[in-house]
Z-matrix of the N, CA and C atoms (Angstrom, degrees):
N
C 1 1.428
C 2 1.556 1 111.25
N 3 1.321 2 119.04 1 -43.14
C 4 1.417 3 122.53 2 176.45
C 5 1.499 4 113.71 3 -55.31
N 6 1.452 5 110.85 4 -41.36
C 7 1.477 6 116.44 5 -177.59
C 8 1.407 7 105.79 6 -62.89
N 9 1.373 8 121.40 7 -42.42
C 10 1.499 9 122.14 8 -177.22
C 11 1.518 10 109.31 9 -64.51
N 12 1.159 11 120.95 10 -37.98
C 13 1.597 12 125.09 11 176.88
C 14 1.534 13 108.73 12 -65.46
N 15 1.347 14 113.72 13 -46.75
C 16 1.448 15 115.36 14 179.01
C 17 1.595 16 115.28 15 -62.57
N 18 1.358 17 112.52 16 -33.20
C 19 1.532 18 117.98 17 177.92
C 20 1.393 19 107.17 18 -70.78
N 21 1.444 20 119.47 19 -38.67
C 22 1.422 21 118.50 20 -179.82
C 23 1.527 22 113.53 21 -58.67
N 24 1.364 23 109.39 22 -49.87
C 25 1.524 24 116.15 23 -177.26
C 26 1.532 25 110.19 24 -60.36
N 27 1.315 26 118.55 25 -41.30
C 28 1.390 27 123.82 26 -178.05
C 29 1.669 28 110.02 27 -65.22
N 30 1.325 29 113.29 28 -36.94
C 31 1.462 30 116.00 29 179.20
C 32 1.518 31 112.03 30 -67.27
N 33 1.346 32 115.64 31 -35.88
C 34 1.490 33 124.98 32 179.47
C 35 1.502 34 107.49 33 -65.61
N 36 1.365 35 122.44 34 -41.27
C 37 1.417 36 128.80 35 178.04
C 38 1.529 37 112.85 36 -60.31
N 39 1.325 38 110.92 37 -41.72
C 40 1.478 39 119.83 38 -178.42
C 41 1.473 40 111.50 39 -69.51
N 42 1.307 41 120.21 40 -25.45
C 43 1.472 42 123.94 41 -177.31
C 44 1.505 43 112.00 42 -78.09
N 45 1.283 44 121.44 43 -11.56
C 46 1.432 45 126.19 44 179.97
C 47 1.598 46 108.74 45 -57.92
N 48 1.398 47 116.19 46 136.42
C 49 1.485 48 119.60 47 -179.53
C 50 1.598 49 108.71 48 -64.73
N 51 1.364 50 110.86 49 141.88
C 52 1.429 51 117.35 50 174.45
C 53 1.504 52 110.35 51 -148.02
N 54 1.371 53 118.05 52 56.89
C 55 1.518 54 121.76 53 -174.29
C 56 1.538 55 102.73 54 -88.53
N 57 1.255 56 111.25 55 144.72
C 58 1.604 57 121.81 56 177.01
C 59 1.643 58 104.38 57 -74.82
N 60 1.331 59 111.80 58 148.66
C 61 1.457 60 120.07 59 176.55
C 62 1.528 61 109.53 60 -86.10
N 63 1.323 62 116.52 61 80.49
C 64 1.499 63 118.12 62 -176.95
C 65 1.513 64 111.67 63 -101.10
N 66 1.360 65 115.00 64 151.42
C 67 1.411 66 118.83 65 178.50
C 68 1.535 67 114.46 66 -111.29
N 69 1.425 68 113.33 67 17.32
C 70 1.457 69 118.33 68 -178.64
C 71 1.550 70 116.16 69 -48.82
N 72 1.349 71 118.93 70 128.69
C 73 1.387 72 128.29 71 -174.76
C 74 1.542 73 115.46 72 76.46
N 75 1.230 74 121.31 73 -1.66
C 76 1.471 75 123.16 74 -176.55
C 77 1.656 76 104.40 75 -84.45
N 78 1.337 77 108.52 76 153.00
C 79 1.505 78 117.96 77 173.86
C 80 1.547 79 109.58 78 -100.48
N 81 1.311 80 116.10 79 117.70
C 82 1.514 81 120.06 80 -172.17
C 83 1.576 82 107.25 81 -121.99
N 84 1.264 83 110.42 82 144.07
C 85 1.514 84 119.43 83 177.67
C 86 1.478 85 106.76 84 -100.49
N 87 1.407 86 111.14 85 133.36
C 88 1.489 87 116.12 86 -179.12
C 89 1.526 88 102.94 87 -132.93
N 90 1.393 89 110.03 88 134.39
C 91 1.472 90 116.53 89 174.33
C 92 1.637 91 108.43 90 -129.66
N 93 1.249 92 111.02 91 157.94
C 94 1.490 93 117.61 92 -173.89
C 95 1.498 94 105.35 93 -139.78
N 96 1.332 95 116.45 94 129.39
C 97 1.408 96 128.02 95 176.58
C 98 1.540 97 117.36 96 -129.11
N 99 1.197 98 123.24 97 124.37
C 100 1.472 99 129.86 98 178.53
C 101 1.553 100 109.52 99 -150.07
N 102 1.226 101 113.68 100 97.60
C 103 1.503 102 121.41 101 -170.18
C 104 1.510 103 116.09 102 63.66
N 105 1.275 104 117.27 103 -25.63
C 106 1.503 105 121.65 104 171.13
C 107 1.546 106 102.52 105 -157.68
N 108 1.338 107 110.57 106 171.15
C 109 1.535 108 117.86 107 -175.55
C 110 1.617 109 106.93 108 -75.14
N 111 1.299 110 111.78 109 134.06
C 112 1.528 111 114.92 110 176.87
C 113 1.557 112 104.25 111 -98.27
N 114 1.339 113 122.57 112 3.35
C 115 1.352 114 128.23 113 178.94
C 116 1.524 115 114.25 114 110.35
N 117 1.403 116 113.06 115 173.14
C 118 1.383 117 122.11 116 179.90
C 119 1.538 118 103.92 117 -127.54
N 120 1.308 119 116.33 118 137.30
C 121 1.458 120 119.54 119 -176.75
C 122 1.560 121 107.80 120 -137.46
N 123 1.364 122 107.16 121 149.26
C 124 1.496 123 115.30 122 170.73
C 125 1.505 124 114.07 123 -112.95
N 126 1.351 125 114.28 124 125.44
C 127 1.469 126 119.23 125 -174.94
C 128 1.569 127 108.09 126 -127.06
N 129 1.309 128 107.75 127 143.87
C 130 1.570 129 112.72 128 170.14
C 131 1.439 130 108.01 129 -93.32
N 132 1.384 131 117.14 130 132.82
C 133 1.530 132 121.00 131 -177.63
C 134 1.409 133 110.07 132 -76.45
N 135 1.277 134 115.89 133 131.50
C 136 1.441 135 122.55 134 179.73
C 137 1.477 136 108.75 135 -148.74
N 138 1.330 137 118.64 136 -174.94
C 139 1.556 138 119.72 137 173.12
C 140 1.425 139 117.66 138 -58.94
N 141 1.170 140 117.69 139 142.03
C 142 1.584 141 124.69 140 177.99
C 143 1.457 142 111.56 141 77.42
N 144 1.318 143 118.67 142 -162.65
C 145 1.500 144 121.23 143 -176.18
C 146 1.469 145 109.24 144 -72.99
N 147 1.352 146 113.44 145 144.55
C 148 1.519 147 115.39 146 -175.09
C 149 1.445 148 115.80 147 -101.35
N 150 1.351 149 117.68 148 -3.45
C 151 1.456 150 122.14 149 175.64
C 152 1.514 151 114.12 150 172.51
N 153 1.296 152 115.72 151 -171.90
C 154 1.433 153 126.43 152 -178.56
C 155 1.533 154 114.15 153 -159.73
N 156 1.275 155 109.43 154 147.32
C 157 1.498 156 118.69 155 178.65
C 158 1.542 157 107.82 156 -135.10
N 159 1.174 158 121.39 157 112.83
C 160 1.544 159 122.26 158 -178.49
C 161 1.515 160 113.72 159 48.64
N 162 1.304 161 116.72 160 53.49
C 163 1.378 162 122.61 161 -175.87
C 164 1.491 163 121.96 162 60.27
N 165 1.326 164 112.73 163 21.13
C 166 1.489 165 124.33 164 175.76
C 167 1.491 166 107.84 165 -109.14
N 168 1.345 167 119.42 166 107.42
C 169 1.433 168 123.70 167 -168.14
C 170 1.485 169 107.55 168 -98.40
N 171 1.360 170 120.08 169 134.29
C 172 1.337 171 124.81 170 -179.30
C 173 1.534 172 116.41 171 -120.19
N 174 1.315 173 118.03 172 151.37
C 175 1.526 174 119.05 173 179.97
C 176 1.530 175 103.66 174 -143.15
N 177 1.303 176 108.95 175 133.58
C 178 1.511 177 118.23 176 -171.95
C 179 1.579 178 113.72 177 -92.76
N 180 1.337 179 112.00 178 -17.70
C 181 1.511 180 118.10 179 -177.40
C 182 1.533 181 111.18 180 -135.30
N 183 1.267 182 115.99 181 50.74
C 184 1.502 183 121.71 182 175.10
C 185 1.462 184 111.65 183 -76.38
N 186 1.373 185 113.02 184 173.57
C 187 1.434 186 117.71 185 175.62
C 188 1.530 187 114.40 186 81.39
N 189 1.332 188 121.08 187 154.07
C 190 1.454 189 124.92 188 -177.46
C 191 1.482 190 118.22 189 -52.41
N 192 1.382 191 112.16 190 -27.77
C 193 1.472 192 114.28 191 178.82
C 194 1.622 193 114.67 192 -103.00
N 195 1.286 194 114.22 193 -0.41
C 196 1.401 195 121.57 194 -178.75
C 197 1.508 196 119.06 195 71.62
N 198 1.383 197 114.26 196 20.43
C 199 1.400 198 118.58 197 -173.61
C 200 1.557 199 113.33 198 -114.36
N 201 1.338 200 114.30 199 20.29
C 202 1.529 201 115.58 200 175.08
C 203 1.491 202 113.31 201 -111.45
N 204 1.314 203 117.94 202 144.54
C 205 1.491 204 125.98 203 172.31
C 206 1.504 205 103.11 204 -103.15
N 207 1.395 206 112.92 205 124.46
C 208 1.447 207 119.75 206 178.11
C 209 1.493 208 114.64 207 -116.61
N 210 1.334 209 120.06 208 152.37
C 211 1.437 210 123.32 209 168.97
C 212 1.523 211 105.13 210 -129.55
N 213 1.351 212 110.04 211 129.20
C 214 1.585 213 119.14 212 176.68
C 215 1.451 214 110.80 213 -124.70
N 216 1.334 215 112.60 214 138.47
C 217 1.407 216 118.18 215 175.35
C 218 1.619 217 109.54 216 -89.87
N 219 1.467 218 113.84 217 138.57
C 220 1.439 219 116.49 218 -178.13
C 221 1.518 220 114.17 219 -76.59
N 222 1.350 221 117.95 220 -2.25
C 223 1.437 222 119.75 221 -177.57
C 224 1.537 223 108.47 222 -175.71
N 225 1.329 224 118.00 223 -176.45
C 226 1.462 225 121.88 224 -178.87
C 227 1.480 226 104.19 225 -88.08
N 228 1.269 227 119.98 226 107.68
C 229 1.448 228 127.79 227 -172.62
C 230 1.625 229 107.89 228 -122.21
N 231 1.401 230 115.22 229 155.92
C 232 1.329 231 118.48 230 174.03
C 233 1.569 232 115.39 231 -75.79
N 234 1.245 233 117.82 232 3.32
C 235 1.486 234 126.69 233 -174.05
C 236 1.404 235 113.17 234 117.52
N 237 1.255 236 124.95 235 -168.68
C 238 1.376 237 128.14 236 175.04
C 239 1.539 238 114.37 237 -69.46
N 240 1.357 239 112.09 238 -50.81
C 241 1.486 240 122.93 239 -176.71
C 242 1.585 241 110.82 240 -112.19
N 243 1.310 242 120.57 241 -5.19
C 244 1.399 243 124.48 242 -173.05
C 245 1.578 244 115.72 243 53.00
N 246 1.256 245 110.44 244 32.12
C 247 1.530 246 111.41 245 -177.15
C 248 1.521 247 118.89 246 -133.43
N 249 1.315 248 120.00 247 2.44
C 250 1.419 249 116.89 248 178.24
C 251 1.434 250 113.20 249 89.08
N 252 1.365 251 120.08 250 9.81
C 253 1.458 252 120.46 251 -178.64
C 254 1.509 253 110.25 252 -72.93
N 255 1.348 254 112.05 253 168.28
C 256 1.475 255 120.57 254 176.86
C 257 1.615 256 107.04 255 -79.91
N 258 1.220 257 117.29 256 127.13
C 259 1.432 258 122.34 257 -179.26
C 260 1.601 259 103.04 258 -106.11
N 261 1.376 260 113.72 259 134.79
C 262 1.460 261 117.39 260 -170.13
C 263 1.594 262 100.82 261 -134.30
N 264 1.287 263 115.80 262 116.81
C 265 1.487 264 127.40 263 171.07
C 266 1.642 265 107.38 264 -100.65
N 267 1.234 266 115.11 265 126.10
C 268 1.429 267 122.45 266 178.87
C 269 1.487 268 113.00 267 -120.24
N 270 1.299 269 122.20 268 116.92
C 271 1.461 270 130.80 269 179.12
C 272 1.469 271 107.39 270 -103.67
N 273 1.357 272 122.03 271 124.29
C 274 1.420 273 123.78 272 178.13
C 275 1.467 274 110.84 273 -129.98
N 276 1.376 275 116.59 274 167.12
C 277 1.499 276 125.04 275 -179.39
C 278 1.568 277 114.87 276 57.57
N 279 1.347 278 110.74 277 38.88
C 280 1.514 279 117.38 278 176.42
C 281 1.565 280 110.89 279 -75.38
N 282 1.324 281 112.21 280 108.56
C 283 1.474 282 120.17 281 179.49
C 284 1.528 283 107.64 282 -114.20
N 285 1.312 284 118.44 283 99.32
C 286 1.429 285 125.67 284 -177.89
C 287 1.520 286 113.47 285 -69.43
N 288 1.353 287 112.76 286 145.69
C 289 1.554 288 119.03 287 -175.58
C 290 1.562 289 106.72 288 -57.63
N 291 1.318 290 122.68 289 -41.65
C 292 1.471 291 121.54 290 179.62
C 293 1.458 292 114.02 291 -71.28
N 294 1.330 293 118.96 292 -2.88
C 295 1.453 294 119.80 293 174.00
C 296 1.600 295 114.19 294 79.68
N 297 1.347 296 111.36 295 3.10
C 298 1.529 297 115.38 296 -175.34
C 299 1.541 298 109.90 297 -93.93
N 300 1.341 299 119.85 298 154.94
C 301 1.412 300 120.00 299 179.22
C 302 1.560 301 111.42 300 -77.35
N 303 1.289 302 118.35 301 162.53
C 304 1.443 303 121.75 302 178.44
C 305 1.554 304 105.86 303 -71.44
N 306 1.338 305 115.58 304 132.03
C 307 1.431 306 117.32 305 177.31
C 308 1.526 307 112.52 306 -112.28
N 309 1.314 308 116.20 307 -14.59
C 310 1.487 309 119.21 308 179.17
C 311 1.508 310 109.33 309 -161.91
N 312 1.339 311 121.51 310 154.50
C 313 1.421 312 122.94 311 171.00
C 314 1.586 313 101.70 312 -136.45
N 315 1.334 314 113.33 313 117.16
C 316 1.403 315 118.90 314 -171.51
C 317 1.596 316 108.21 315 -108.89
N 318 1.358 317 114.11 316 125.39
C 319 1.462 318 114.87 317 178.22
C 320 1.549 319 111.66 318 -77.69
N 321 1.310 320 116.84 319 119.07
C 322 1.449 321 121.14 320 -171.23
C 323 1.654 322 107.81 321 -96.75
N 324 1.254 323 116.49 322 -34.19
C 325 1.439 324 118.99 323 -178.73
C 326 1.515 325 108.59 324 -150.33
N 327 1.406 326 114.11 325 132.19
C 328 1.456 327 115.34 326 178.74
C 329 1.519 328 103.16 327 -156.81
N 330 1.245 329 116.09 328 142.67
C 331 1.599 330 120.24 329 -176.85
C 332 1.510 331 105.77 330 -100.07
N 333 1.285 332 118.20 331 -1.99
C 334 1.507 333 119.79 332 -170.98
C 335 1.519 334 106.08 333 -129.65
N 336 1.381 335 117.11 334 -165.03
C 337 1.373 336 125.39 335 178.24
C 338 1.525 337 112.60 336 -84.78
N 339 1.271 338 121.60 337 43.51
C 340 1.407 339 120.13 338 -171.75
C 341 1.610 340 119.85 339 -65.30
N 342 1.079 341 119.61 340 139.64
C 343 1.470 342 125.78 341 171.39
C 344 1.550 343 111.32 342 -126.00
N 345 1.298 344 114.28 343 154.87
C 346 1.563 345 119.74 344 178.32
C 347 1.505 346 111.06 345 -139.56
N 348 1.205 347 118.75 346 141.56
C 349 1.399 348 131.59 347 171.40
C 350 1.537 349 110.47 348 -123.89
N 351 1.332 350 115.00 349 154.28
C 352 1.495 351 116.02 350 -174.57
C 353 1.471 352 109.21 351 -152.04
N 354 1.346 353 113.72 352 161.73
C 355 1.548 354 124.53 353 174.01
C 356 1.533 355 101.96 354 -127.09
N 357 1.350 356 111.10 355 -169.57
C 358 1.517 357 117.08 356 -179.99
C 359 1.510 358 114.68 357 -60.66
N 360 1.470 359 112.88 358 -30.42
C 361 1.360 360 117.34 359 -177.32
C 362 1.605 361 115.18 360 -138.89
N 363 1.221 362 114.67 361 29.43
C 364 1.481 363 118.26 362 179.04
C 365 1.585 364 108.25 363 -153.48
N 366 1.316 365 110.54 364 157.48
C 367 1.501 366 123.00 365 175.25
C 368 1.474 367 108.44 366 -138.39
N 369 1.341 368 116.55 367 136.21
C 370 1.483 369 124.67 368 172.21
C 371 1.504 370 107.83 369 -118.77
N 372 1.349 371 117.21 370 126.34
C 373 1.489 372 121.19 371 178.07
C 374 1.468 373 110.06 372 -120.68
N 375 1.312 374 120.24 373 129.95
C 376 1.496 375 126.49 374 -174.59
C 377 1.491 376 107.61 375 -126.32
N 378 1.401 377 115.52 376 138.86
C 379 1.473 378 115.03 377 171.80
C 380 1.505 379 104.72 378 -157.25
N 381 1.288 380 122.46 379 166.73
C 382 1.455 381 127.97 380 179.44
C 383 1.506 382 109.77 381 -81.23
N 384 1.238 383 117.14 382 130.56
C 385 1.591 384 124.79 383 -178.67
C 386 1.466 385 103.09 384 -65.19
N 387 1.361 386 117.89 385 132.41
C 388 1.379 387 126.32 386 -179.33
C 389 1.478 388 109.65 387 -155.23
N 390 1.320 389 119.62 388 174.57
C 391 1.565 390 121.80 389 175.36
C 392 1.473 391 106.91 390 -50.67
N 393 1.358 392 115.31 391 138.37
C 394 1.473 393 119.43 392 174.73
C 395 1.554 394 111.16 393 -109.62
N 396 1.345 395 113.75 394 139.98
C 397 1.405 396 120.20 395 176.32
C 398 1.523 397 105.63 396 -80.81
N 399 1.327 398 118.28 397 157.39
C 400 1.396 399 127.37 398 178.58
C 401 1.472 400 109.37 399 -83.42
N 402 1.431 401 120.13 400 57.53
C 403 1.409 402 122.98 401 -177.76
C 404 1.503 403 107.91 402 -161.08
N 405 1.279 404 118.02 403 -173.84
C 406 1.489 405 120.76 404 173.41
C 407 1.558 406 106.32 405 -72.09
N 408 1.406 407 113.78 406 123.19
C 409 1.470 408 115.60 407 -176.49
C 410 1.578 409 111.30 408 -113.86
N 411 1.377 410 116.28 409 -8.95
C 412 1.411 411 116.69 410 176.30
C 413 1.548 412 105.79 411 -141.69
N 414 1.314 413 110.88 412 140.94
C 415 1.517 414 124.81 413 171.15
C 416 1.398 415 112.04 414 -137.38
N 417 1.309 416 121.25 415 131.50
C 418 1.524 417 129.12 416 171.17
C 419 1.443 418 109.90 417 -135.24
N 420 1.348 419 111.30 418 137.68
C 421 1.465 420 122.80 419 174.91
C 422 1.476 421 120.41 420 -92.62
N 423 1.295 422 120.74 421 120.91
C 424 1.392 423 123.32 422 176.94
C 425 1.571 424 110.74 423 -77.28
N 426 1.235 425 118.03 424 131.14
C 427 1.547 426 119.24 425 -177.30
C 428 1.516 427 108.17 426 -125.11
N 429 1.357 428 116.35 427 127.83
C 430 1.388 429 121.30 428 176.23
C 431 1.647 430 102.05 429 -128.23
N 432 1.245 431 114.29 430 125.12
C 433 1.527 432 118.63 431 176.69
C 434 1.527 433 110.39 432 -119.09
N 435 1.288 434 116.06 433 123.86
C 436 1.449 435 116.95 434 -175.94
C 437 1.612 436 109.47 435 -68.64
N 438 1.264 437 120.87 436 145.04
C 439 1.428 438 123.25 437 177.29
C 440 1.541 439 109.17 438 -52.01
N 441 1.288 440 118.15 439 141.54
C 442 1.496 441 118.12 440 179.63
C 443 1.565 442 107.16 441 -72.57
N 444 1.328 443 116.29 442 151.09
C 445 1.460 444 116.08 443 175.29
C 446 1.507 445 111.19 444 -80.84
N 447 1.347 446 109.79 445 140.04
C 448 1.596 447 115.84 446 179.10
C 449 1.457 448 105.01 447 -78.23
N 450 1.327 449 114.57 448 129.10
C 451 1.495 450 117.40 449 -177.44
C 452 1.594 451 111.23 450 -76.82
N 453 1.227 452 115.16 451 144.90
C 454 1.471 453 116.18 452 -175.76
C 455 1.592 454 110.02 453 -70.51
N 456 1.261 455 121.21 454 148.68
C 457 1.526 456 122.35 455 -174.39
C 458 1.530 457 110.42 456 -57.21
N 459 1.347 458 119.31 457 -30.20
C 460 1.509 459 117.02 458 -172.17
C 461 1.551 460 109.45 459 -87.04
N 462 1.252 461 119.41 460 -2.79
C 463 1.507 462 119.27 461 -178.79
C 464 1.410 463 117.01 462 -66.92
N 465 1.418 464 119.74 463 -36.77
C 466 1.439 465 123.62 464 174.02
C 467 1.593 466 114.57 465 -62.94
N 468 1.366 467 114.47 466 -55.72
C 469 1.549 468 115.74 467 173.13
C 470 1.552 469 113.01 468 -49.93
N 471 1.336 470 116.62 469 -44.62
C 472 1.346 471 117.64 470 -175.83
C 473 1.539 472 111.22 471 -68.30
N 474 1.264 473 120.79 472 -37.91
C 475 1.481 474 122.80 473 172.72
C 476 1.479 475 109.65 474 -61.37
N 477 1.260 476 120.26 475 -43.36
C 478 1.508 477 122.80 476 -174.45
C 479 1.654 478 105.37 477 -69.52
N 480 1.176 479 116.33 478 -41.49
C 481 1.512 480 122.51 479 176.23
C 482 1.509 481 108.61 480 -55.59
N 483 1.366 482 117.44 481 -47.02
C 484 1.438 483 121.50 482 -178.83
C 485 1.467 484 110.69 483 -64.59
N 486 1.407 485 120.04 484 -43.18
C 487 1.424 486 122.56 485 -179.77
C 488 1.605 487 108.98 486 -65.93
N 489 1.272 488 113.63 487 -40.52
C 490 1.561 489 115.55 488 175.88
C 491 1.454 490 111.63 489 -59.31
N 492 1.389 491 120.05 490 -40.15
C 493 1.424 492 121.60 491 174.80
C 494 1.383 493 116.10 492 -63.75
N 495 1.392 494 119.74 493 -33.88
C 496 1.377 495 119.94 494 178.49
C 497 1.528 496 107.61 495 -70.53
N 498 1.331 497 120.01 496 -39.68
C 499 1.434 498 122.98 497 176.41
C 500 1.431 499 115.41 498 -58.63
N 501 1.430 500 118.86 499 -43.56
C 502 1.403 501 118.96 500 177.39
C 503 1.483 502 114.19 501 -69.07
N 504 1.328 503 117.98 502 -32.48
C 505 1.552 504 127.19 503 176.10
C 506 1.524 505 107.32 504 -60.13
N 507 1.336 506 114.91 505 -48.94
C 508 1.503 507 117.73 506 -179.11
C 509 1.473 508 112.39 507 -67.28
N 510 1.377 509 117.22 508 -34.81
C 511 1.458 510 119.59 509 -178.03
C 512 1.618 511 114.47 510 -70.41
N 513 1.389 512 111.31 511 -28.18
C 514 1.477 513 120.21 512 175.80
C 515 1.414 514 108.63 513 -69.54
N 516 1.305 515 120.48 514 -39.59
C 517 1.521 516 128.22 515 -175.57
C 518 1.526 517 108.20 516 -63.53
N 519 1.275 518 117.87 517 -28.54
C 520 1.560 519 118.45 518 -173.11
C 521 1.413 520 106.79 519 -83.55
């Protein structure tokens, strides 16, 4: 009987939603500023890298789950302006496939002092301009978490009644 109860609890835990926060097919605006504006661009998110600005290649749906934003340098450069300025990437109009708002943006990899801020549909990434390696030098994970369901008021008494029934059944067996 306890095995059945444990199997039921495990099956309920497996039913929890775990969708990745992907932007596949979305049209995203990206702008870059470092001492001056490097421009604003609109890109449609698809497989592979989604665009580049001055040999800085970006991808909105990298990683195995398609939930990473990455920036890669096309070569060993002294940075965008070679001067230690603050570089600001701004991503706007983020509409995730699951329709949920952005609830977090987690920096996964950064070679510099990167910080990030976000709203429901935008992310701003800032870091100090410095020498760039010829590889991916920034990764951030988009996180969308669905709002948790509000339990019905009767669910607790029903669960307690079920546990009491299990207790009486076990007592009768002894």
